[in-house]
A tleap script that builds the chain and sets N, CA, C and O, in Angstrom:
source leaprc.protein.ff14SB
mol = sequence {
  NMET ASN LEU PRO ALA PRO ARG ARG LYS ILE
  GLY TRP SER LEU PHE ILE VAL ARG CYS LYS
  ASP ASN SER LEU PHE THR ASP ILE CYS TYR
  SER ARG GLU LEU ASP LYS LYS VAL ALA THR
  ILE ASN ARG GLY LYS GLY TYR PHE PHE SER
  THR HIE PRO GLU ARG LEU PRO VAL THR VAL
  VAL PHE LEU GLU GLU GLU ARG PRO PHE LYS
  GLU ALA PHE VAL LYS MET LYS TYR LEU ARG
  ARG MET ASN LYS PRO MET LYS GLU LYS LEU
  ILE LYS THR LYS GLN TRP PRO SER GLY LYS
  PRO LEU HIE ALA TYR GLY ARG THR VAL GLU
  VAL PRO CGLY
}
set mol.1.N position { 42.271 28.017 19.844 }
set mol.1.CA position { 41.355 27.152 20.590 }
set mol.1.C position { 40.556 26.300 19.606 }
set mol.1.O position { 39.922 26.829 18.693 }
set mol.2.N position { 40.587 24.999 19.790 }
set mol.2.CA position { 39.842 24.089 18.924 }
set mol.2.C position { 38.468 23.846 19.493 }
set mol.2.O position { 38.320 23.367 20.618 }
set mol.3.N position { 37.455 24.181 18.703 }
set mol.3.CA position { 36.080 23.934 19.116 }
set mol.3.C position { 35.597 22.640 18.481 }
set mol.3.O position { 35.972 22.324 17.352 }
set mol.4.N position { 34.772 21.896 19.192 }
set mol.4.CA position { 34.245 20.671 18.588 }
set mol.4.C position { 33.312 21.026 17.426 }
set mol.4.O position { 32.682 22.083 17.405 }
set mol.5.N position { 33.251 20.123 16.484 }
set mol.5.CA position { 32.354 20.334 15.340 }
set mol.5.C position { 30.913 20.352 15.843 }
set mol.5.O position { 30.569 19.615 16.767 }
set mol.6.N position { 30.074 21.187 15.243 }
set mol.6.CA position { 28.684 21.213 15.683 }
set mol.6.C position { 28.019 19.870 15.447 }
set mol.6.O position { 28.271 19.205 14.442 }
set mol.7.N position { 27.178 19.482 16.372 }
set mol.7.CA position { 26.476 18.207 16.248 }
set mol.7.C position { 25.381 18.332 15.202 }
set mol.7.O position { 24.579 19.266 15.229 }
set mol.8.N position { 25.359 17.405 14.306 }
set mol.8.CA position { 24.347 17.385 13.252 }
set mol.8.C position { 23.100 16.701 13.778 }
set mol.8.O position { 23.166 15.621 14.366 }
set mol.9.N position { 21.971 17.339 13.562 }
set mol.9.CA position { 20.722 16.701 13.967 }
set mol.9.C position { 20.486 15.484 13.085 }
set mol.9.O position { 20.672 15.532 11.869 }
set mol.10.N position { 20.086 14.424 13.702 }
set mol.10.CA position { 19.792 13.212 12.962 }
set mol.10.C position { 18.292 13.178 12.706 }
set mol.10.O position { 17.490 13.199 13.639 }
set mol.11.N position { 17.932 13.127 11.451 }
set mol.11.CA position { 16.526 13.102 11.087 }
set mol.11.C position { 16.014 11.677 10.964 }
set mol.11.O position { 16.755 10.708 11.125 }
set mol.12.N position { 14.760 11.587 10.681 }
set mol.12.CA position { 14.082 10.311 10.521 }
set mol.12.C position { 13.717 10.119 9.062 }
set mol.12.O position { 13.422 11.082 8.354 }
set mol.13.N position { 13.738 8.885 8.621 }
set mol.13.CA position { 13.336 8.539 7.267 }
set mol.13.C position { 11.988 7.836 7.311 }
set mol.13.O position { 11.755 6.940 8.122 }
set mol.14.N position { 11.127 8.261 6.433 }
set mol.14.CA position { 9.834 7.613 6.212 }
set mol.14.C position { 9.982 6.833 4.918 }
set mol.14.O position { 10.399 7.393 3.904 }
set mol.15.N position { 9.649 5.555 4.937 }
set mol.15.CA position { 9.845 4.773 3.721 }
set mol.15.C position { 8.721 3.769 3.509 }
set mol.15.O position { 8.026 3.356 4.438 }
set mol.16.N position { 8.576 3.395 2.233 }
set mol.16.CA position { 7.651 2.328 1.843 }
set mol.16.C position { 8.497 1.288 1.124 }
set mol.16.O position { 9.302 1.622 0.255 }
set mol.17.N position { 8.312 0.033 1.491 }
set mol.17.CA position { 8.974 -1.046 0.768 }
set mol.17.C position { 7.920 -1.880 0.042 }
set mol.17.O position { 6.801 -2.065 0.520 }
set mol.18.N position { 8.320 -2.375 -1.132 }
set mol.18.CA position { 7.459 -3.289 -1.884 }
set mol.18.C position { 7.966 -4.699 -1.629 }
set mol.18.O position { 9.149 -4.995 -1.794 }
set mol.19.N position { 7.052 -5.551 -1.228 }
set mol.19.CA position { 7.391 -6.937 -0.929 }
set mol.19.C position { 7.350 -7.775 -2.209 }
set mol.19.O position { 6.855 -7.334 -3.246 }
set mol.20.N position { 7.880 -8.984 -2.107 }
set mol.20.CA position { 7.926 -9.909 -3.241 }
set mol.20.C position { 6.524 -10.197 -3.786 }
set mol.20.O position { 6.358 -10.390 -4.990 }
set mol.21.N position { 5.520 -10.227 -2.914 }
set mol.21.CA position { 4.147 -10.496 -3.346 }
set mol.21.C position { 3.407 -9.220 -3.769 }
set mol.21.O position { 2.186 -9.234 -3.922 }
set mol.22.N position { 4.149 -8.112 -3.960 }
set mol.22.CA position { 3.641 -6.815 -4.411 }
set mol.22.C position { 2.858 -6.053 -3.340 }
set mol.22.O position { 2.243 -5.032 -3.648 }
set mol.23.N position { 2.865 -6.522 -2.102 }
set mol.23.CA position { 2.252 -5.752 -1.020 }
set mol.23.C position { 3.217 -4.644 -0.608 }
set mol.23.O position { 4.401 -4.685 -0.941 }
set mol.24.N position { 2.697 -3.651 0.123 }
set mol.24.CA position { 3.491 -2.505 0.541 }
set mol.24.C position { 3.551 -2.446 2.060 }
set mol.24.O position { 2.578 -2.777 2.737 }
set mol.25.N position { 4.676 -2.030 2.589 }
set mol.25.CA position { 4.871 -1.900 4.034 }
set mol.25.C position { 5.503 -0.547 4.304 }
set mol.25.O position { 6.460 -0.166 3.630 }
set mol.26.N position { 4.980 0.181 5.279 }
set mol.26.CA position { 5.447 1.528 5.622 }
set mol.26.C position { 6.049 1.531 7.016 }
set mol.26.O position { 5.528 0.893 7.931 }
set mol.27.N position { 7.159 2.261 7.171 }
set mol.27.CA position { 7.786 2.367 8.484 }
set mol.27.C position { 8.670 3.616 8.520 }
set mol.27.O position { 8.834 4.305 7.513 }
set mol.28.N position { 9.235 3.892 9.696 }
set mol.28.CA position { 10.199 4.981 9.861 }
set mol.28.C position { 11.417 4.439 10.590 }
set mol.28.O position { 11.342 3.423 11.282 }
set mol.29.N position { 12.537 5.127 10.427 }
set mol.29.CA position { 13.755 4.788 11.165 }
set mol.29.C position { 14.677 5.991 11.106 }
set mol.29.O position { 14.437 6.925 10.342 }
set mol.30.N position { 15.749 5.972 11.923 }
set mol.30.CA position { 16.770 7.012 11.813 }
set mol.30.C position { 17.296 7.005 10.388 }
set mol.30.O position { 17.497 5.942 9.803 }
set mol.31.N position { 17.519 8.183 9.831 }
set mol.31.CA position { 17.997 8.273 8.442 }
set mol.31.C position { 19.279 7.487 8.225 }
set mol.31.O position { 19.443 6.835 7.194 }
set mol.32.N position { 20.190 7.546 9.193 }
set mol.32.CA position { 21.477 6.872 9.006 }
set mol.32.C position { 21.360 5.350 9.126 }
set mol.32.O position { 22.315 4.638 8.815 }
set mol.33.N position { 20.218 4.844 9.567 }
set mol.33.CA position { 20.057 3.400 9.762 }
set mol.33.C position { 19.121 2.749 8.745 }
set mol.33.O position { 18.694 1.612 8.941 }
set mol.34.N position { 18.801 3.451 7.670 }
set mol.34.CA position { 17.859 2.901 6.692 }
set mol.34.C position { 18.388 1.617 6.056 }
set mol.34.O position { 17.663 0.627 5.971 }
set mol.35.N position { 19.631 1.624 5.613 }
set mol.35.CA position { 20.196 0.421 4.985 }
set mol.35.C position { 20.171 -0.761 5.950 }
set mol.35.O position { 19.859 -1.886 5.562 }
set mol.36.N position { 20.500 -0.493 7.203 }
set mol.36.CA position { 20.495 -1.540 8.232 }
set mol.36.C position { 19.076 -2.075 8.451 }
set mol.36.O position { 18.876 -3.280 8.608 }
set mol.37.N position { 18.102 -1.170 8.460 }
set mol.37.CA position { 16.701 -1.568 8.674 }
set mol.37.C position { 16.217 -2.463 7.531 }
set mol.37.O position { 15.597 -3.498 7.774 }
set mol.38.N position { 16.499 -2.067 6.288 }
set mol.38.CA position { 16.062 -2.864 5.133 }
set mol.38.C position { 16.766 -4.212 5.129 }
set mol.38.O position { 16.145 -5.230 4.823 }
set mol.39.N position { 18.055 -4.238 5.465 }
set mol.39.CA position { 18.790 -5.504 5.537 }
set mol.39.C position { 18.193 -6.418 6.610 }
set mol.39.O position { 18.089 -7.628 6.412 }
set mol.40.N position { 17.805 -5.838 7.738 }
set mol.40.CA position { 17.185 -6.612 8.817 }
set mol.40.C position { 15.860 -7.212 8.352 }
set mol.40.O position { 15.566 -8.377 8.622 }
set mol.41.N position { 15.072 -6.412 7.655 }
set mol.41.CA position { 13.803 -6.921 7.124 }
set mol.41.C position { 14.075 -8.066 6.159 }
set mol.41.O position { 13.414 -9.102 6.226 }
set mol.42.N position { 15.046 -7.890 5.258 }
set mol.42.CA position { 15.336 -8.920 4.256 }
set mol.42.C position { 15.907 -10.202 4.863 }
set mol.42.O position { 15.878 -11.252 4.220 }
set mol.43.N position { 16.420 -10.132 6.082 }
set mol.43.CA position { 16.854 -11.341 6.797 }
set mol.43.C position { 15.679 -12.026 7.494 }
set mol.43.O position { 15.849 -13.087 8.095 }
set mol.44.N position { 14.495 -11.428 7.417 }
set mol.44.CA position { 13.326 -12.035 8.035 }
set mol.44.C position { 13.167 -11.696 9.491 }
set mol.44.O position { 12.437 -12.382 10.206 }
set mol.45.N position { 13.830 -10.658 9.950 }
set mol.45.CA position { 13.739 -10.251 11.350 }
set mol.45.C position { 12.712 -9.132 11.488 }
set mol.45.O position { 12.464 -8.383 10.543 }
set mol.46.N position { 12.132 -9.029 12.652 }
set mol.46.CA position { 11.166 -7.973 12.907 }
set mol.46.C position { 9.782 -8.544 13.165 }
set mol.46.O position { 9.490 -9.698 12.850 }
set mol.47.N position { 8.949 -7.710 13.740 }
set mol.47.CA position { 7.632 -8.166 14.185 }
set mol.47.C position { 6.737 -8.592 13.037 }
set mol.47.O position { 5.867 -9.438 13.242 }
set mol.48.N position { 6.904 -8.058 11.855 }
set mol.48.CA position { 6.002 -8.376 10.745 }
set mol.48.C position { 6.584 -9.442 9.825 }
set mol.48.O position { 5.910 -10.414 9.487 }
set mol.49.N position { 7.829 -9.257 9.424 }
set mol.49.CA position { 8.394 -10.112 8.386 }
set mol.49.C position { 8.830 -11.471 8.891 }
set mol.49.O position { 9.015 -12.384 8.088 }
set mol.50.N position { 9.002 -11.640 10.202 }
set mol.50.CA position { 9.373 -12.949 10.719 }
set mol.50.C position { 8.213 -13.935 10.574 }
set mol.50.O position { 8.425 -15.147 10.557 }
set mol.51.N position { 6.992 -13.417 10.470 }
set mol.51.CA position { 5.833 -14.300 10.326 }
set mol.51.C position { 5.364 -14.402 8.875 }
set mol.51.O position { 4.438 -15.158 8.581 }
set mol.52.N position { 5.992 -13.647 7.959 }
set mol.52.CA position { 5.606 -13.659 6.547 }
set mol.52.C position { 6.844 -13.781 5.652 }
set mol.52.O position { 7.121 -12.868 4.875 }
set mol.53.N position { 7.591 -14.880 5.742 }
set mol.53.CA position { 8.826 -14.993 4.947 }
set mol.53.C position { 8.574 -15.039 3.442 }
set mol.53.O position { 9.486 -14.778 2.658 }
set mol.54.N position { 7.356 -15.367 3.032 }
set mol.54.CA position { 7.052 -15.418 1.596 }
set mol.54.C position { 7.047 -14.030 0.957 }
set mol.54.O position { 7.017 -13.919 -0.269 }
set mol.55.N position { 7.075 -12.981 1.761 }
set mol.55.CA position { 7.067 -11.613 1.243 }
set mol.55.C position { 8.461 -11.053 0.990 }
set mol.55.O position { 8.600 -9.916 0.539 }
set mol.56.N position { 9.483 -11.834 1.276 }
set mol.56.CA position { 10.858 -11.353 1.143 }
set mol.56.C position { 11.452 -11.751 -0.197 }
set mol.56.O position { 11.066 -12.787 -0.738 }
set mol.57.N position { 12.362 -10.984 -0.751 }
set mol.57.CA position { 12.962 -9.753 -0.244 }
set mol.57.C position { 12.080 -8.534 -0.527 }
set mol.57.O position { 11.101 -8.608 -1.269 }
set mol.58.N position { 12.456 -7.419 0.086 }
set mol.58.CA position { 11.744 -6.161 -0.126 }
set mol.58.C position { 12.687 -5.159 -0.791 }
set mol.58.O position { 13.909 -5.278 -0.702 }
set mol.59.N position { 12.092 -4.169 -1.456 }
set mol.59.CA position { 12.872 -3.076 -2.031 }
set mol.59.C position { 12.208 -1.755 -1.660 }
set mol.59.O position { 10.982 -1.666 -1.595 }
set mol.60.N position { 13.014 -0.744 -1.418 }
set mol.60.CA position { 12.495 0.573 -1.061 }
set mol.60.C position { 11.962 1.233 -2.334 }
set mol.60.O position { 12.676 1.354 -3.330 }
set mol.61.N position { 10.679 1.663 -2.286 }
set mol.61.CA position { 10.066 2.300 -3.454 }
set mol.61.C position { 9.693 3.755 -3.196 }
set mol.61.O position { 9.396 4.490 -4.138 }
set mol.62.N position { 9.702 4.182 -1.933 }
set mol.62.CA position { 9.405 5.571 -1.584 }
set mol.62.C position { 10.228 5.923 -0.364 }
set mol.62.O position { 10.342 5.131 0.571 }
set mol.63.N position { 10.806 7.125 -0.377 }
set mol.63.CA position { 11.667 7.527 0.732 }
set mol.63.C position { 11.618 9.034 0.905 }
set mol.63.O position { 11.771 9.788 -0.056 }
set mol.64.N position { 11.403 9.464 2.138 }
set mol.64.CA position { 11.554 10.865 2.539 }
set mol.64.C position { 12.533 10.867 3.701 }
set mol.64.O position { 12.288 10.224 4.722 }
set mol.65.N position { 13.639 11.586 3.554 }
set mol.65.CA position { 14.682 11.583 4.578 }
set mol.65.C position { 14.725 12.889 5.357 }
set mol.65.O position { 14.157 13.908 4.963 }
set mol.66.N position { 15.436 12.805 6.495 }
set mol.66.CA position { 15.721 13.975 7.334 }
set mol.66.C position { 14.469 14.722 7.784 }
set mol.66.O position { 14.400 15.947 7.681 }
set mol.67.N position { 13.504 13.999 8.270 }
set mol.67.CA position { 12.286 14.574 8.825 }
set mol.67.C position { 12.367 14.569 10.341 }
set mol.67.O position { 12.982 13.678 10.926 }
set mol.68.N position { 11.744 15.568 10.992 }
set mol.68.CA position { 11.631 15.484 12.456 }
set mol.68.C position { 10.785 14.263 12.818 }
set mol.68.O position { 9.928 13.843 12.041 }
set mol.69.N position { 11.030 13.699 13.998 }
set mol.69.CA position { 10.327 12.474 14.396 }
set mol.69.C position { 8.811 12.625 14.318 }
set mol.69.O position { 8.133 11.762 13.760 }
set mol.70.N position { 8.273 13.710 14.870 }
set mol.70.CA position { 6.821 13.863 14.923 }
set mol.70.C position { 6.213 13.885 13.527 }
set mol.70.O position { 5.163 13.285 13.294 }
set mol.71.N position { 6.872 14.576 12.597 }
set mol.71.CA position { 6.349 14.624 11.229 }
set mol.71.C position { 6.420 13.247 10.564 }
set mol.71.O position { 5.465 12.820 9.914 }
set mol.72.N position { 7.544 12.557 10.726 }
set mol.72.CA position { 7.688 11.225 10.139 }
set mol.72.C position { 6.670 10.254 10.728 }
set mol.72.O position { 6.086 9.450 10.001 }
set mol.73.N position { 6.457 10.325 12.028 }
set mol.73.CA position { 5.518 9.422 12.694 }
set mol.73.C position { 4.080 9.671 12.233 }
set mol.73.O position { 3.346 8.727 11.940 }
set mol.74.N position { 3.686 10.933 12.170 }
set mol.74.CA position { 2.320 11.267 11.750 }
set mol.74.C position { 2.105 10.841 10.299 }
set mol.74.O position { 1.056 10.290 9.964 }
set mol.75.N position { 3.089 11.092 9.438 }
set mol.75.CA position { 2.954 10.686 8.040 }
set mol.75.C position { 2.898 9.161 7.909 }
set mol.75.O position { 2.166 8.640 7.067 }
set mol.76.N position { 3.665 8.447 8.734 }
set mol.76.CA position { 3.615 6.986 8.709 }
set mol.76.C position { 2.214 6.494 9.060 }
set mol.76.O position { 1.671 5.616 8.390 }
set mol.77.N position { 1.636 7.061 10.112 }
set mol.77.CA position { 0.281 6.669 10.509 }
set mol.77.C position { -0.720 6.961 9.394 }
set mol.77.O position { -1.628 6.170 9.137 }
set mol.78.N position { -0.543 8.107 8.735 }
set mol.78.CA position { -1.414 8.479 7.627 }
set mol.78.C position { -1.258 7.492 6.467 }
set mol.78.O position { -2.249 7.048 5.887 }
set mol.79.N position { -0.018 7.154 6.135 }
set mol.79.CA position { 0.230 6.207 5.042 }
set mol.79.C position { -0.377 4.840 5.332 }
set mol.79.O position { -0.904 4.187 4.432 }
set mol.80.N position { -0.305 4.416 6.566 }
set mol.80.CA position { -0.852 3.104 6.917 }
set mol.80.C position { -2.367 3.053 6.791 }
set mol.80.O position { -2.946 1.972 6.679 }
set mol.81.N position { -3.014 4.218 6.810 }
set mol.81.CA position { -4.473 4.262 6.624 }
set mol.81.C position { -4.868 4.410 5.155 }
set mol.81.O position { -6.033 4.216 4.807 }
set mol.82.N position { -3.914 4.750 4.293 }
set mol.82.CA position { -4.210 4.921 2.871 }
set mol.82.C position { -4.440 3.568 2.212 }
set mol.82.O position { -3.851 2.564 2.611 }
set mol.83.N position { -5.308 3.551 1.195 }
set mol.83.CA position { -5.492 2.311 0.457 }
set mol.83.C position { -4.352 2.146 -0.553 }
set mol.83.O position { -3.586 3.079 -0.793 }
set mol.84.N position { -4.252 0.966 -1.132 }
set mol.84.CA position { -3.113 0.678 -2.007 }
set mol.84.C position { -3.072 1.577 -3.245 }
set mol.84.O position { -1.988 2.040 -3.597 }
set mol.85.N position { -4.194 1.851 -3.928 }
set mol.85.CA position { -4.114 2.753 -5.084 }
set mol.85.C position { -3.583 4.147 -4.719 }
set mol.85.O position { -2.853 4.754 -5.503 }
set mol.86.N position { -3.941 4.647 -3.551 }
set mol.86.CA position { -3.425 5.952 -3.120 }
set mol.86.C position { -1.917 5.877 -2.863 }
set mol.86.O position { -1.180 6.799 -3.211 }
set mol.87.N position { -1.461 4.777 -2.253 }
set mol.87.CA position { -0.027 4.611 -2.014 }
set mol.87.C position { 0.728 4.503 -3.333 }
set mol.87.O position { 1.802 5.084 -3.492 }
set mol.88.N position { 0.159 3.752 -4.282 }
set mol.88.CA position { 0.812 3.604 -5.592 }
set mol.88.C position { 0.934 4.960 -6.286 }
set mol.88.O position { 1.945 5.240 -6.929 }
set mol.89.N position { -0.089 5.795 -6.158 }
set mol.89.CA position { -0.041 7.128 -6.754 }
set mol.89.C position { 1.047 7.967 -6.090 }
set mol.89.O position { 1.786 8.677 -6.773 }
set mol.90.N position { 1.150 7.892 -4.770 }
set mol.90.CA position { 2.198 8.613 -4.047 }
set mol.90.C position { 3.587 8.143 -4.483 }
set mol.90.O position { 4.487 8.958 -4.683 }
set mol.91.N position { 3.755 6.840 -4.628 }
set mol.91.CA position { 5.044 6.285 -5.058 }
set mol.91.C position { 5.394 6.785 -6.460 }
set mol.91.O position { 6.539 7.144 -6.733 }
set mol.92.N position { 4.409 6.803 -7.330 }
set mol.92.CA position { 4.651 7.202 -8.718 }
set mol.92.C position { 4.916 8.701 -8.858 }
set mol.92.O position { 5.842 9.103 -9.562 }
set mol.93.N position { 4.108 9.529 -8.191 }
set mol.93.CA position { 4.199 10.979 -8.374 }
set mol.93.C position { 5.090 11.671 -7.350 }
set mol.93.O position { 5.540 12.793 -7.582 }
set mol.94.N position { 5.350 11.016 -6.219 }
set mol.94.CA position { 6.116 11.603 -5.109 }
set mol.94.C position { 5.434 12.846 -4.538 }
set mol.94.O position { 6.091 13.690 -3.930 }
set mol.95.N position { 4.120 12.958 -4.732 }
set mol.95.CA position { 3.368 14.102 -4.220 }
set mol.95.C position { 2.264 13.618 -3.294 }
set mol.95.O position { 1.478 12.732 -3.630 }
set mol.96.N position { 2.233 14.229 -2.120 }
set mol.96.CA position { 1.202 13.897 -1.140 }
set mol.96.C position { -0.138 14.471 -1.589 }
set mol.96.O position { -0.173 15.493 -2.274 }
set mol.97.N position { -1.249 13.820 -1.210 }
set mol.97.CA position { -2.561 14.395 -1.510 }
set mol.97.C position { -2.672 15.767 -0.856 }
set mol.97.O position { -2.376 15.914 0.330 }
set mol.98.N position { -3.091 16.761 -1.609 }
set mol.98.CA position { -3.147 18.117 -1.051 }
set mol.98.C position { -4.485 18.362 -0.373 }
set mol.98.O position { -5.478 17.683 -0.634 }
set mol.99.N position { -4.475 19.351 0.501 }
set mol.99.CA position { -5.699 19.768 1.162 }
set mol.99.C position { -6.132 18.909 2.328 }
set mol.99.O position { -7.206 19.134 2.887 }
set mol.100.N position { -5.329 17.931 2.713 }
set mol.100.CA position { -5.697 17.062 3.830 }
set mol.100.C position { -4.622 17.142 4.904 }
set mol.100.O position { -3.596 16.470 4.793 }
set mol.101.N position { -4.832 17.955 5.950 }
set mol.101.CA position { -3.835 17.986 7.022 }
set mol.101.C position { -3.842 16.659 7.781 }
set mol.101.O position { -4.876 16.001 7.895 }
set mol.102.N position { -2.706 16.289 8.281 }
set mol.102.CA position { -2.572 15.041 9.028 }
set mol.102.C position { -2.682 15.335 10.514 }
set mol.102.O position { -2.116 16.314 11.000 }
set mol.103.N position { -3.404 14.496 11.233 }
set mol.103.CA position { -3.609 14.703 12.665 }
set mol.103.C position { -3.183 13.457 13.439 }
set mol.103.O position { -3.503 12.332 13.056 }
set mol.104.N position { -2.464 13.676 14.523 }
set mol.104.CA position { -2.124 12.581 15.430 }
set mol.104.C position { -1.673 13.195 16.752 }
set mol.104.O position { -0.898 14.151 16.768 }
set mol.105.N position { -2.149 12.654 17.833 }
set mol.105.CA position { -1.743 13.076 19.170 }
set mol.105.C position { -1.911 14.580 19.372 }
set mol.105.O position { -1.075 15.224 20.006 }
set mol.106.N position { -2.988 15.133 18.832 }
set mol.106.CA position { -3.273 16.554 19.049 }
set mol.106.C position { -2.411 17.488 18.231 }
set mol.106.O position { -2.482 18.704 18.410 }
set mol.107.N position { -1.599 16.951 17.338 }
set mol.107.CA position { -0.733 17.793 16.494 }
set mol.107.C position { -1.203 17.710 15.046 }
set mol.107.O position { -1.759 16.698 14.620 }
set mol.108.N position { -0.976 18.774 14.305 }
set mol.108.CA position { -1.312 18.813 12.900 }
set mol.108.C position { -0.040 19.003 12.101 }
set mol.108.O position { 0.776 19.870 12.416 }
set mol.109.N position { 0.127 18.207 11.083 }
set mol.109.CA position { 1.247 18.341 10.167 }
set mol.109.C position { 0.658 18.624 8.799 }
set mol.109.O position { -0.113 17.820 8.274 }
set mol.110.N position { 1.013 19.757 8.220 }
set mol.110.CA position { 0.510 20.090 6.896 }
set mol.110.C position { 1.218 19.219 5.852 }
set mol.110.O position { 2.438 19.061 5.888 }
set mol.111.N position { 0.458 18.673 4.951 }
set mol.111.CA position { 1.024 17.862 3.881 }
set mol.111.C position { 1.503 18.806 2.785 }
set mol.111.O position { 0.745 19.648 2.303 }
set mol.112.N position { 2.764 18.661 2.399 }
set mol.112.CA position { 3.227 19.525 1.315 }
set mol.112.C position { 2.453 19.245 0.043 }
set mol.112.O position { 2.210 18.085 -0.289 }
set mol.113.N position { 2.064 20.284 -0.672 }
set mol.113.CA position { 1.234 20.118 -1.862 }
set mol.113.C position { 1.958 20.017 -3.091 }
set mol.113.O position { 1.353 19.875 -4.154 }
savepdb mol mol.pdb
quit
């Protein structure tokens, strides 16, 4: 009897891109669609980059893959509230600030230390 292969859970990717003008942009997408998402941004499509073509092209400078949606979403919201020096430190060290749990929609996500 042939059984179907088990379905692989598709995780979410949390990423930061650096724009041509050195600004940073944070977003999430399905892990398998990251290349497509970055290509779409570099074509000037999307709610943010269609109005700021001077910021193109972008390059991915930080990436966390295969996260559950809720964790990726909460971390994205947290990253968007961080100032640029904090984001630069995260990009350089790949370590989240410790001791600060993330909160969104009544859920808490512990930041790995």
